[in-house]
N, C-alpha and C positions, 0 to 999 in steps of 0.2 A: 523443591517446591514444598515439601512437607514442612520444612523449617519456617518458611516465610509466608506461605499462602494460608489464609484462614480456612476454618472448617466449612464445608458446604452446608446447604440447607439451613443456614442461619441468616437472619436478616442482617444485611450489611456485610456479609462475607465478601472478602475481596482477594483477588490474586495480585501479588506483587511481582512475582517472577513469571515470565511468559516464555514458553517453549516455541521456537520458530519452526513451523511445519511447512514443508514444501521445498525449501531451498536445499534440504539434505537428500532429496530424491535423486537417485543416480540413473534410473532407467524407467521405462514405461511401466514395468512390472511394479516398481516401487510406488509409482503414482496410483496405479490401479489398486494397490494394497493399502493406500492411505486411510480410507474410511474405516477399515478393520483395525488398523493400528491406532487410530483415534479412539475407537470404542475401547480398546485395551487400555489406553492411557486414562480414559475416563473411569474405567473399573478400578484401576490402580489408585487413582486419586480418591475415589470413594472409599476404597478399602483402607487407605492410609489416612483418611480424614482431612483432606485439603481440597481447596477449589482449584481446578485445573485452569491454568492460564495458557492460551494458545494464540500465537500470532500466525495466521494463515497467510503464507506468501505464495506467489506464483512460481511455477516451475515450467520451463519451456515445453515439457512433454505433457503438462496438465491440460486435459481437454474439458469441454463444458460439462460432461457427465461426471467425471471425477471431482471437478470443482464444486458442482452442485451437491454431490454426495457428501463431501467433506464439510461444506457449509451447513448442510441440514443436520448432520450428526452433531456438530457443535452447537447450533442454534437450539436443537432439542435439549441439549444439556444445559444451555443458558436458561431455557424456559423453566427448568426445575432446580435452578440455583446450584448447579454442579460445575459450571465453567464460566469463564469470561473469554471473550473473543476480540482479537484485534484483526481487522481485515486489511490485508496488504494492498499496495497500490497496483491493482490489476482490474481492468474493466469487467472481466468475467466474474471475478470474486465479488466485486462491489455489487454487480447486478444480481448475483445469486443470493447474497446476504440481504439485500433490500427486499427481494421477492420472498425469501424465506421468512424474514421478520414479519412481513405482511401476512403470509400464509399462517404462521403460528400466532399471529396477533400479539407480537411482543411490543411493549410500550417503548417508544423511541427514547424517552427521557429516563426510564427506569432500568431497562435491559442493559446489562454490562457488555455492550457491543460497540466497538470503536472503529472508526474508519480512518485510514492513514491519509494525511495531507502532507505531501512531500514539501520540504522547505524549498522555496523558489518555484514551485509548480503552480500553474493555473489551468490545469486540464480538468475535464469533466469528472474523472474519478477522484480528484483531489478536492474540488470545490463544491460540486453538486450535493454530496451527502450532508455537509454542514449547512448549506442553504436550505435543505429540506427538513432540517431539524434533527438529524442524526448526530450522535456524538462523534467528534473527530479528535485526532491527536496530531500534533505537528511532529513530523519525523525528519530528523537530520541524518541523512545517510553518510555524512562525511566523518564526523568525529564529534567532539564537544562543540556546543553552539558558539562559544566565543571564538574558537579557532576556525569554525566554519564561516563565520562572518568575514574574517580576513580572506579566506579562500574565495568566498562568493564575490567580494568586492574586487579581488585580484582577477578572478575569472571574468567578471563583467568588464573590467577595464581592458583586459586582453581582447574580449569580444568586440568592444568599441574600437580599439586600435586596429584590429583586423578589418572591420567594416570600413574604417577611414582609409586604410591602405588600399582596399579594393575600390573604393570610390575614386581615390586619386589615380589609380591605374586606369579605370574606365574613363575618367576625365582626360587623362593624357592620351589614351587611344583615340578618343573623340577629337581631341585637338590635332593629333597627328593625321587623322583621317581627313579633317577639314582642310589642313594645310596641303596635303598631297593632291587634292582635287581643286586646288586654287581657291579654296574658300567658297566655291559655288554651292548653292543649295541643290540637292537632287530632288527631282519631282517624282 
């Protein structure tokens, strides 16, 4: 990060490299320790003269308290231009970040806080932040976008084929059922 991320406390300072936080946690103890480790990362970034870039992602053991604590540590650093934050695709993280930004009065347009919008997703944690004026970034969890398009089209075609097969089976069962009772309507 020292090589690519700009110096903090400078107007227009920007992070280019983001460290993914949360997905590396292997136990509940790791999750509980995350706010302390984030503070240590912030100190290291300040000492070495770069803006800390963090992508905060969910971990199955992450509870609401550890989630809010991590978000508030990072938003406090964003407020004083020491960090940039990418909020992962998790309802608790999104809610904590939105509430924290309001509490700290961070400007939606100026604060370097970005919310993940998963490619092909139309759920509340993907769509709502952008509709409310927060910065969002499109995330492609598959691979490069060009290869992902092929996968997504193939996946959608497979989904449609599966639905068609199911409909044909239901239709066949309905026809078999109506033939077995002599075509009479049941009341």
